[in-house]
C-alpha positions in Angstrom: 12.5 7.5 -34.6 15.2 5.0 -33.4 14.1 2.5 -30.8 14.9 3.7 -27.3 16.0 0.7 -25.3 16.1 2.1 -21.8 13.2 3.4 -19.6 13.4 7.2 -19.0 14.5 8.0 -15.5 12.3 10.2 -13.3 13.6 13.3 -11.6 14.6 12.6 -8.0 15.9 14.7 -5.1 19.6 14.1 -4.4 20.2 11.4 -1.7 22.1 13.9 0.5 19.1 16.2 0.4 16.2 13.8 0.7 17.6 11.8 3.6 17.2 14.8 5.9 13.6 15.7 4.9 10.2 14.2 4.2 9.8 15.9 0.9 8.7 13.6 -2.0 11.8 11.8 -3.4 10.5 11.3 -7.0 9.3 14.3 -8.9 8.0 12.2 -11.8 8.2 12.9 -15.5 8.2 16.3 -17.2 5.9 16.5 -20.3 9.0 16.2 -22.5 10.2 13.0 -20.7 6.7 11.5 -20.7 6.4 11.9 -24.5 9.7 10.2 -25.0 8.7 7.3 -22.7 5.3 7.0 -24.3 7.0 6.7 -27.7 8.6 3.4 -26.5 5.2 1.6 -26.3 4.8 -0.9 -29.1 1.0 -0.8 -28.9 0.8 -4.6 -28.9 -2.5 -6.0 -30.2 -2.7 -8.7 -27.4 -1.6 -6.1 -24.8 -0.2 -8.5 -22.1 0.4 -5.5 -19.9 -3.4 -5.2 -19.3 -3.5 -8.8 -17.9 -0.7 -7.9 -15.6 -2.7 -5.0 -14.1 -5.1 -6.1 -11.2 -7.7 -3.5 -12.3 -7.1 -4.0 -16.0 -6.3 -0.5 -17.1 -6.3 -0.2 -20.9 -2.6 0.6 -20.9 -1.7 0.8 -24.7 -4.8 3.0 -25.2 -3.9 5.6 -22.5 -0.2 5.7 -23.6 -1.3 6.3 -27.2 -3.2 9.4 -26.0 -0.1 10.5 -24.2 1.8 10.2 -27.5 -0.8 12.5 -29.1 -0.5 15.1 -26.3 -4.1 14.3 -25.3 -3.4 14.0 -21.6 -7.0 14.5 -20.4 -8.2 11.8 -22.7 -5.5 9.5 -21.4 -6.8 10.2 -17.9 -10.3 9.4 -18.9 -9.1 6.0 -20.1 -7.3 5.3 -16.8 -10.2 6.5 -14.7 -12.5 3.9 -16.2 -10.5 1.2 -14.5 -8.7 2.9 -11.6 -10.1 5.4 -9.0 -6.7 6.2 -7.6 -4.3 6.7 -10.5 -2.1 9.4 -8.8 -1.5 7.0 -5.9 -1.0 3.8 -8.0 1.4 5.6 -10.2 3.6 6.2 -7.2 3.3 3.1 -5.0 2.2 0.1 -7.2 4.9 -2.6 -7.8 4.6 -2.2 -11.6 7.8 -4.2 -12.1 6.1 -7.3 -10.9 2.7 -6.6 -12.5 2.0 -4.6 -15.7 5.6 -3.9 -16.6 6.6 -7.5 -16.0 4.4 -8.4 -18.9 5.5 -5.6 -21.3 6.7 -7.0 -24.6 9.4 -4.3 -24.8 10.8 -5.8 -21.6 11.6 -9.1 -23.3 14.8 -7.7 -24.8 15.1 -4.2 -23.3 13.7 -2.3 -20.4 9.9 -2.3 -20.1 7.9 0.8 -20.8 7.6 3.0 -17.6 3.8 2.4 -17.3 3.6 3.4 -13.7 5.5 6.7 -14.3 3.3 7.5 -17.2 0.2 6.8 -15.1 1.5 9.2 -12.5 2.3 11.9 -15.0 -1.2 11.7 -16.5 -2.9 11.8 -13.1 -0.7 14.6 -11.8 -1.4 16.6 -15.0 -5.2 16.1 -14.5 -5.1 17.0 -10.8 -3.2 20.2 -11.6 -6.2 21.3 -13.7 -8.5 21.2 -10.7 -11.3 19.6 -12.8 -14.4 18.8 -10.8 -15.7 15.3 -11.0 -19.1 14.7 -12.6 -21.5 14.3 -9.7 -24.7 14.5 -11.9 -25.5 10.9 -11.2 -29.0 9.5 -10.8 -29.3 7.9 -7.4 -31.0 4.5 -7.0 -31.9 4.9 -3.3 -29.9 2.0 -2.1 -27.6 2.6 0.8 -24.2 0.9 1.1 -21.8 0.9 4.1 -18.1 0.7 3.5 -15.9 -0.3 6.5 -12.5 1.2 6.1 -11.2 4.0 3.9 -8.1 2.3 2.6 -7.5 1.5 -1.1 -10.1 -1.4 -1.2 -12.8 0.7 0.5 -12.1 3.8 -1.6 -12.1 1.8 -4.8 -15.4 0.0 -3.9 -17.0 3.3 -2.8 -16.0 5.0 -6.1 -17.5 2.3 -8.3 -20.8 2.2 -6.3 -21.1 6.0 -6.1 -20.8 6.2 -9.9 -23.5 3.5 -10.2 -25.9 5.6 -8.2 -25.7 4.0 -4.7 -25.7 6.1 -1.6 -22.3 5.3 0.0 -21.1 5.9 3.5 -17.5 5.1 4.6 -16.8 4.3 8.2 -13.2 4.9 9.2 -11.7 3.9 12.6 -9.1 6.7 12.7 -9.6 10.4 12.7 -8.4 10.8 9.0 -9.5 8.9 6.0 -7.1 7.0 3.7 -6.2 3.9 5.7 -2.7 2.6 4.9 -2.3 5.4 2.3 -2.5 7.9 5.2 -0.9 6.2 8.1 1.4 3.6 6.5 3.2 5.1 3.5 5.6 8.0 4.3 5.2 11.5 2.9 8.4 11.1 0.9 6.9 8.3 -1.2 3.2 9.4 -1.2 2.4 13.0 -0.3 -0.8 13.2 1.8 -2.0 16.0 -0.4 -2.4 13.4 -3.2 -4.4 11.1 -0.9 -6.6 14.0 0.2 -7.2 15.0 -3.5 -8.4 11.5 -4.3 -10.7 11.4 -1.2 -12.1 14.8 -2.1 -13.0 13.4 -5.5 -15.1 10.8 -3.8 -16.8 13.3 -1.6 -17.6 15.3 -4.7 -19.3 12.1 -6.0 -21.6 12.2 -2.9 -19.7 9.7 -0.7 -20.1 10.4 3.0 -17.1 9.6 5.3 -17.5 9.1 9.0 -14.3 9.0 11.0 -13.6 7.8 14.6 -16.0 4.9 14.1 -14.7 1.4 15.0 -17.0 -1.1 13.5 -17.1 -3.9 16.1 -16.8 -1.5 19.0 -18.6 1.8 18.2 -21.2 0.1 16.0 -21.6 -3.7 15.6 -21.8 -5.2 12.1 -25.4 -6.3 12.5 -26.4 -2.8 13.7 -25.3 -1.4 10.3 -27.7 -3.8 8.6 -30.5 -2.6 10.8 -29.6 1.1 10.0 -30.9 0.8 6.5 -27.7 -0.2 4.7 -28.7 -2.9 2.2 -25.1 -3.9 1.4 -21.9 -3.8 3.4 -18.3 -4.0 2.1 -15.6 -4.8 4.6 -12.2 -3.3 3.6 -10.7 -2.9 7.1 -7.2 -3.9 6.0 -4.6 -5.8 8.0 -3.4 -3.6 10.9 -2.4 -6.1 13.5 1.4 -6.2 13.6 3.5 -9.4 13.9 6.5 -9.9 16.2 9.1 -12.6 16.3 8.4 -13.9 19.8 12.1 -13.6 20.9 13.3 -12.4 24.3 13.5 -8.7 24.8 10.6 -7.6 22.6 8.9 -6.0 25.7 11.8 -3.6 26.2 11.5 0.2 25.8 12.6 1.1 22.3 11.0 -1.9 20.6 8.0 -1.2 18.4 6.3 -2.3 15.3 6.7 -0.6 12.0 3.0 -0.1 12.0 3.1 2.0 15.2 6.3 3.9 14.1 4.9 4.8 10.7 1.5 5.7 12.1 3.1 8.1 14.6 5.0 9.8 11.8 2.6 9.8 8.9 -0.7 10.3 10.6 0.3 12.1 13.8 3.3 14.0 12.2 5.4 13.1 15.3 8.6 14.6 13.7 7.2 18.1 14.3 4.5 17.4 16.9 5.4 17.4 20.6 2.0 15.9 21.5 3.0 12.7 19.8 6.3 11.5 21.2 8.7 9.5 19.1 12.2 8.3 20.0 15.1 10.1 18.3 17.3 7.0 18.4 21.0 7.1 17.8 21.2 3.6 16.2 18.1 1.8 14.8 17.8 -1.8 13.6 14.8 -2.5 11.4 14.0 -6.2 11.1 12.4 -7.2 7.8 13.0 -6.8 4.1 9.7 -5.7 2.6 8.4 -2.2 1.5 7.3 -1.5 5.0 10.8 -2.2 6.3 12.2 0.2 3.7 9.7 2.8 4.7 10.5 2.5 8.4 14.2 2.5 7.8 14.2 5.5 5.6 11.9 7.4 8.0 14.2 6.6 11.0 17.1 7.9 9.0 15.3 11.2 8.4 14.9 11.5 12.1 18.7 11.5 12.5 19.3 7.8 13.3 22.0 5.5 12.0 19.9 2.7 10.5 20.6 -0.9 9.7 18.2 -3.4 8.1 18.5 -6.9 9.4 17.0 -9.6 7.1 17.4 -13.3 7.3 17.7 -13.9 3.5 19.9 -12.4 0.8 19.5 -9.4 -1.4 17.9 -11.3 -4.3 15.2 -12.5 -1.9 14.3 -9.0 -0.5 10.5 -8.7 -1.1 10.7 -4.9 -1.3 10.5 -3.1 -4.6 13.9 -2.8 -6.2 13.5 1.0 -6.5 13.0 1.3 -2.7 16.1 -0.8 -2.0 18.2 1.4 -4.3 16.8 4.5 -2.7 17.5 3.2 0.8 21.1 2.4 -0.1 21.6 5.7 -1.8 20.4 7.5 1.3 22.9 5.7 3.6 21.0 2.8 5.1 23.1 -0.3 6.0 22.0 -3.8 5.1 22.9 -6.8 7.3 21.6 -9.6 5.1 21.6 -13.3 5.9 21.3 -12.3 9.6 18.5 -13.2 12.0 17.8 -11.8 15.5 17.8 -14.1 18.5 17.5 -11.8 21.5 17.1 -8.1 22.2 19.1 -6.9 25.1 18.4 -4.1 27.6 19.9 -2.2 30.5 18.8 -1.9 34.1 16.1 0.6 33.0 14.7 -1.9 30.5 15.9 0.2 27.5 17.3 -1.4 24.4 21.1 -1.5 24.1 21.5 -4.0 21.3 20.7 -7.3 19.7 22.2 -10.8 19.5 22.0 -12.1 16.0 23.2 -15.2 14.1 24.4 -15.6 10.5 22.2 -17.6 8.1 22.8 -19.6 5.0 20.3 -20.4 2.3 19.2 -24.0 1.8 16.6 -25.6 -0.5 13.4 -23.7 -1.5 10.6 -23.9 1.0 6.8 -23.9 0.4 7.0 -20.2 -0.7 9.4 -21.1 -3.4 12.2 -19.1 -1.8 15.4 -20.8 -0.4 15.0 -21.5 3.2 17.3 -19.7 5.6 19.3 -22.0 8.0 21.1 -20.9 11.0 24.9 -21.1 10.7 26.5 -22.8 13.8 28.6 -20.7 16.2 27.8 -17.5 14.4 26.2 -15.5 17.2 27.3 -11.9 17.5 26.2 -8.6 18.9 24.8 -5.5 17.2 24.5 -2.2 19.1 21.3 -0.2 18.9 18.9 1.8 21.0 15.8 1.2 18.9 14.4 -1.9 17.2 11.5 -1.7 14.6 9.8 -4.9 13.7 8.6 -4.9 10.1 7.5 -8.5 9.8 4.1 -8.0 8.2 0.6 -7.6 9.6 -2.6 -9.6 9.8 -6.3 -8.6 10.0 -7.3 -7.0 13.3 -9.8 -9.3 15.0 -12.0 -6.5 16.5 -14.6 -6.7 13.8 -14.6 -10.5 13.3 -14.6 -11.3 17.0 -17.7 -9.2 17.5 -19.6 -10.8 14.6 -20.1 -14.5 15.3 -21.8 -15.2 11.9 -18.9 -13.7 10.0 -16.7 -16.7 9.1 -12.9 -16.4 9.0 -10.0 -18.5 7.8 -7.7 -20.2 10.4 -5.1 -17.4 10.0 -7.7 -14.7 10.6 -8.7 -13.5 7.2 -12.4 -13.1 6.3 -13.8 -16.0 4.3 -15.4 -15.0 1.0 -16.7 -16.7 -2.1 -15.6 -15.9 -5.7 -17.8 -12.7 -5.8 -16.4 -11.5 -2.5 -19.5 -12.3 -0.5 -18.9 -13.4 3.1 -20.9 -15.9 5.2 -23.5 -13.1 5.8 -25.9 -12.3 3.0 -25.2 -8.9 1.3 -22.0 -8.5 3.3 -18.9 -8.4 1.1 -15.2 -8.2 1.9 -11.9 -7.6 0.1 -8.4 -6.4 0.3 -6.0 -7.1 3.2 -8.9 -8.1 5.4 -9.3 -11.1 3.2 -5.9 -11.8 1.7 -3.6 -10.5 4.4 -1.1 -7.7 3.8 -0.7 -7.2 0.1 -0.3 -4.3 -2.4 -2.5 -1.2 -2.9 -3.5 -2.2 -6.4 -4.5 -5.7 -5.4 -6.7 -4.2 -2.6 -8.2 -1.8 -5.2 -8.9 -4.7 -7.5 -10.7 -6.6 -4.7 -12.8 -3.5 -3.9 -13.7 -3.1 -7.5 -14.8 -6.7 -7.9 -17.0 -6.6 -4.9 -18.6 -3.3 -6.1 -19.4 -5.0 -9.5 -20.9 -8.0 -7.6 -23.1 -5.6 -5.5 -24.2 -3.7 -8.6 -25.1 -6.9 -10.5 -27.0 -8.3 -7.5 -29.0 -5.1 -7.1 -29.9 -5.3 -10.8 -31.1 -8.8 -10.4 -33.2 -7.9 -7.4 -34.9 -5.1 -9.4 -35.6 -7.3 -12.4 
């Protein structure tokens, strides 16, 4: 077979259809397309793609099984490393991780590893195969704080190793950022619920509406018979710019906006009000900014993204930027807000912004944006969504004086993920700050392995 240079495209809804609904945009690969894409894998002996994967999935091996039409065997290979393949196949930034290391990508387009992972996971889930819960229990109880990707990953590893695992979730539904943060059109909640149900089938107990630090203190968990604790509480505290007008009606964080939509289904739920704005400005350039902008568009708003750097510096996945543009979202790049303006009722009417130019690279390695003199101008809007990142919520750490944190608020851990409190581990966004789903999963998996090893040593 001749070498296929380009990655196979997935099937997507037309922009003029999807920008009016919350149906999933990408429909993934058909079996025929998956087989073509799998044939592009060179099956490299050194497999650099594995090193690019935070959870070290045996990528060439699972793709080889796809080539052989052995999709369930491909799933078994993925499952050894990843507890959330259907989710990761949809939302992981493969282009900067596994696919960035793909040998094929040196001269041509890299293999569509993420899309193949999604195909395999979706094929498996469609079979409704029950997970193996015939696991010998070791009698050791573990508490997991937070049911986001790091907590779910840690819980999966520990449950498979025989631990009795209980997840404590602050909200009324499990899933963390997978449930409240990522829109339905990128990650259907039925997929998240399927992965969570797999955990429940493994014997994991999930308790919702429990805020550790308020409902139950961290030290109380230790006295309740939990020998180990994993903190995967994420980074749910939104950041603002600190500019005039942020207190006005119609200014909100992307975190709140997306939670109202994704968790509370505000677009068809009168009990959860959400503004149907005429013109929305979303400040930021990451994946959350794209999610907020595309969600506001689906509510009928004319949407503009304001970002202080250029297109090359946009931190969002390239695919999300392309989808946003296709759907009709405007981009005001090299633009920075200075003030949000309101009327006599303290409602947003617009924003004063300035033009920016890029100077020399700053400490992050990106060129530093510098304000252009005499460039102030007005942008009309009646809603402003701030998508500037998040930091760990201090509720848990402020109630636990012996749990040490970094100056910026993240929980301090050693190489194994253990905190300043013995047998208490932490990982994901609560440690690193806001990052990707797969990095959080990798952290949860590492901490689970550390707990498993420590328990083995204590039994020796």
